[in-house]
N, C-alpha and C positions, 0 to 999 in steps of 0.2 A: 812328499811320500816318506814314510818312516823307514829307517834302516832295519835290516833283518836282525842285527845283533850277533850273527854267527861269524866266526873267524876261521880261516884256513890254518890247519896245523899239519906238520910233517911228522909222520911216524916212522922211525928208523928201526931196523931189525937189530936185535942184540947179538946175532951171530954172523951177519954179513953186512954188506953195504946197501942192501935193497931198501927202498923207501916207498911208503904210501902217502898220499896227500888226501886229507879228509877235512871235514868241518866240525866245529863244536860250538856250543853256546857257553861262553865264559861265565855267565851269571849263574847257571845251574851246575856248572862243572869247573870250579876255579882251580882244582888240582890238575897235575899233568896226566894226560890220558895214557893208558896202557891197554893193549889188546893182543889177543892171540890170533894171529892171522897166518896165512900160508906164505912161505918164502920160497919162490921158485929156484933160487940159487942153491939152497941146501935141501930142497925138495921135501919139506915138512912144515908143520905149524910151529912157529916160534913166537916169542914175546916181542912185540913192537912197542917202543916207548916214544913219547912225544919229545921232539928236540926243538930248539929255537931256530 
């Protein structure tokens, strides 16, 4: 059976220590992922950046 090729990445908030775990395809998206998502600790949408 073939592997899916997707890897799990951690997205950390730029304003607190909150973290999301998601997946991405490294072939189509080799750069680090950045998303605007809701941070419940600061109660608003903030930028989340991929960390190692």
